[in-house]
C-alpha positions in Angstrom: 60.7 2.7 8.7 61.0 0.3 11.6 63.2 1.4 14.4 64.2 -2.1 15.3 65.2 -2.9 11.7 67.4 0.2 11.6 69.0 -0.7 15.0 69.7 -4.2 13.7 71.2 -2.7 10.5 73.5 -0.4 12.5 74.5 -2.9 15.1 74.2 -6.5 14.0 76.5 -7.6 16.8 74.1 -6.3 19.5 72.6 -8.5 22.1 69.7 -9.6 19.9 67.3 -12.3 21.1 64.8 -14.5 19.3 62.1 -12.2 20.8 63.6 -9.3 18.9 63.7 -11.3 15.6 60.1 -12.5 16.1 58.9 -8.9 16.8 60.6 -7.6 13.6 59.1 -10.4 11.6 55.6 -9.6 13.0 56.1 -5.9 11.9 56.6 -7.0 8.3 54.2 -10.0 8.2 57.0 -12.5 8.0 56.5 -16.0 9.5 58.9 -16.8 12.4 58.2 -20.1 14.1 60.2 -22.7 16.1 61.2 -26.0 14.5 58.4 -28.6 14.7 60.7 -31.3 15.7 61.9 -29.5 18.8 65.1 -28.2 17.3 67.1 -25.1 18.4 66.4 -23.0 15.3 63.5 -20.9 14.2 62.2 -20.8 10.6 61.8 -17.4 8.9 59.8 -17.3 5.7 57.4 -15.2 3.6 55.0 -16.5 0.9 56.5 -14.0 -1.7 60.1 -15.1 -1.0 61.6 -18.4 -2.3 64.4 -17.9 0.3 64.0 -19.2 3.8 66.2 -18.4 6.8 67.0 -20.4 9.9 67.7 -18.4 13.1 69.3 -20.0 16.2 67.5 -19.6 19.5 70.7 -19.3 21.4 71.5 -15.9 22.7 73.1 -13.6 21.6 72.3 -14.3 18.0 75.4 -14.0 15.8 75.8 -11.0 13.6 75.7 -13.1 10.4 72.2 -14.2 11.1 71.0 -10.6 11.9 72.6 -9.4 8.6 70.8 -12.1 6.7 67.5 -11.1 8.4 68.0 -7.5 7.5 68.8 -8.4 3.9 65.7 -10.7 3.8 63.4 -7.8 5.0 65.0 -5.4 2.5 64.3 -7.8 -0.4 60.7 -8.2 0.8 60.2 -4.4 0.9 61.8 -3.8 -2.5 59.3 -3.1 -5.3 58.5 -6.2 -7.4 
């Protein structure tokens, strides 16, 4: 179990940065890349998931986005 994932689950209102989101995505093999057009949001996706998330770069990242990311990772880890 990922320590960072559990911390995000317990405290989605924490002072989370895009670096934390990116590190969590790397742990689970999830793509997390900046917008190609120079936008202020990152794209979070995985080949097995039809759903895609957008995460703002602005710090701190709001709790709603962290909850969405945790749910995304949970769905990815669930057995098919």
